[in-house]
C-alpha angles and dihedrals in degrees: 000000000000120000121211118195118193127196141163102072123129147117119312136165121249110279092030131115139237133181119212123202130199118193117195126207090219130054111276092205089089095046115118094204138003136174153122131283131181138205124199122197111284093007136100122258110267137193114257103175138334148171115239124217088263092057095253121134127228128192135191110253090241093062103036111128092016105060130051130189124210140166139211109202093188090059096036087233135139120197136201115199110198119193133174090023119201131201088250089063088069108121145106108281120214131196117220129191125181122199097169147329094300097025105083116142135188133196123230093256134248124231120238116189122183117193123206 
């Protein structure tokens, strides 16, 4: 079982920044995909940003140009830098790492609240 521990969420004013971290209990070097999702109240969980198996990055249209995703293999950590935050970015953010077909892991989620 792989544990993912997220941190970095909080309350920020619109236009501000936050950086989320996700530390995995297993090396992320062998992961085939990893990324961040979010779920706002009353809405479905949606992809925010992720690394594909080929190392490419994909972003939701709503965060392009504002969010960046990065990784530090030595620290088994995935990051989400969020700039120019908007109230509509308010959600619980979840880290996801996939090692294989039956090895799909989620963090516990971290709350991000953006006030107007």
